[in-house]
C-alpha positions as a printed Julia matrix, in Angstrom:
117×3 Matrix{Float64}:
  -9.93    7.29   -2.76
 -11.9     4.25   -5.71
  -7.72    3.37   -6.54
  -7.14    3.66   -3.39
  -8.72    1.04   -1.99
  -8.12   -1.1    -4.3
  -4.79   -0.17   -3.43
  -5.45   -1.36    0.12
  -7.43   -4.7    -0.83
  -5.06   -5.65   -2.85
  -1.72   -4.27    0.19
  -3.81   -6.56    2.07
  -4.57   -9.68   -0.98
  -0.64  -10.18   -0.84
   0.26   -9.62    2.64
  -2.34  -12.11    3.87
  -1.34  -13.54    1.3
   2.64  -13.72    2.26
   2.57  -14.49    5.49
   0.47  -17.36    4.82
   2.67  -19.17    2.11
   5.38  -18.35    5.19
   3.52  -20.14    8.02
   2.77  -23.13    5.05
   6.48  -23.83    4.91
   7.22  -23.64    8.47
   4.74  -25.74    9.72
   5.52  -28.28    7.48
   9.48  -27.71    8.24
  10.27  -26.62    4.99
  13.68  -23.56    6.29
  12.22  -20.46    3.83
  15.8   -17.87    3.91
  15.01  -14.64    4.89
  12.58  -15.45    7.65
  11.71  -12.81    9.29
  12.26  -10.07    6.55
   9.14  -12.34    4.58
   6.74  -11.88    8.05
   7.09   -7.73    8.04
   6.84   -7.81    4.91
   3.98   -9.44    5.7
   2.78   -7.74    7.88
   3.24   -4.21    7.06
   1.58   -4.35    3.48
  -1.6    -5.19    5.5
  -0.85   -2.28    7.86
  -0.65   -0.15    4.41
  -4.19   -1.41    3.7
  -5.63   -0.74    6.83
  -4.41    2.48    6.74
  -5.71    3.38    3.28
  -9.08    2.07    3.89
  -8.24    3.69    7.19
  -7.98    7.19    5.15
 -10.97    6.08    2.43
 -13.03    6.35    4.94
 -12.83    8.8     7.15
 -12.22   10.98    3.7
 -15.99   12.3     4.04
 -14.82   13.14    7.28
 -13.09   16.0     5.72
 -10.52   15.12    8.96
  -6.54   17.44    8.07
  -4.8    14.52    7.45
  -6.26   12.48    4.95
  -4.62   14.02    2.67
  -0.52   13.78    3.85
  -0.93    9.85    5.42
  -2.47    8.91    1.77
   0.46   10.97    0.37
   2.99    9.84    2.4
   1.51    5.47    2.09
   1.74    6.06   -1.53
   5.02    8.26   -1.61
   6.04    5.08   -0.11
   4.68    2.37   -1.82
   5.84    4.92   -5.16
   9.62    4.12   -3.78
   8.98    0.48   -3.24
   8.02   -0.05   -7.28
  10.72    2.1    -8.27
  13.26   -0.67   -6.31
  11.23   -3.46   -7.14
  10.98   -2.07  -10.91
  14.84   -2.12  -11.28
  14.4    -5.24   -9.2
  13.38   -7.03  -12.41
   9.66   -7.05  -11.67
   7.77   -5.31  -14.56
   4.75   -6.12  -13.25
   5.21   -2.84  -10.19
   4.64   -0.44  -13.01
   0.99   -0.73  -12.63
   1.86    0.23   -9.04
   3.78    2.27   -9.93
   1.19    4.22  -12.65
  -1.29    3.38   -9.62
   0.37    6.06   -6.87
   1.33    8.4    -9.21
  -2.23    8.41  -10.83
  -3.58    8.99   -6.86
  -0.56   11.04   -5.65
  -1.74   13.34   -8.96
  -5.43   13.77   -8.2
  -4.99   14.48   -4.29
  -3.21   17.16   -5.15
  -5.65   19.26   -6.99
  -6.97   22.65   -5.95
 -10.61   20.45   -5.36
  -8.78   18.32   -3.57
  -6.5    19.85   -1.73
 -10.05   22.08    0.01
 -11.74   19.08    0.39
  -9.45   18.31    3.28
  -9.33   22.38    4.04
 -13.13   22.41    5.22
């Protein structure tokens, strides 16, 4: 869960940076190509961050929906990381590794038992 919290904080920070950068450019009269898509990505990063934080906070309560939710979010992050990697962004390897680590740890027997009690 520590990795998921780290990813949540990183996604939230990135989302706010993206939104701030686009808003700052727009408020100074500069045009931003694809501003709608950039805003969408910024807000999506914040939604992912909140989702991961909620799931991490509710892990001790052993809700059965937490594990599949985290796995789904991490799988989407993994797909996005692979797309970014093929786009030439080498730093996507770190996100891919973190997503794989979380997915593997949540698919262990101990994690499955934890969420089925």
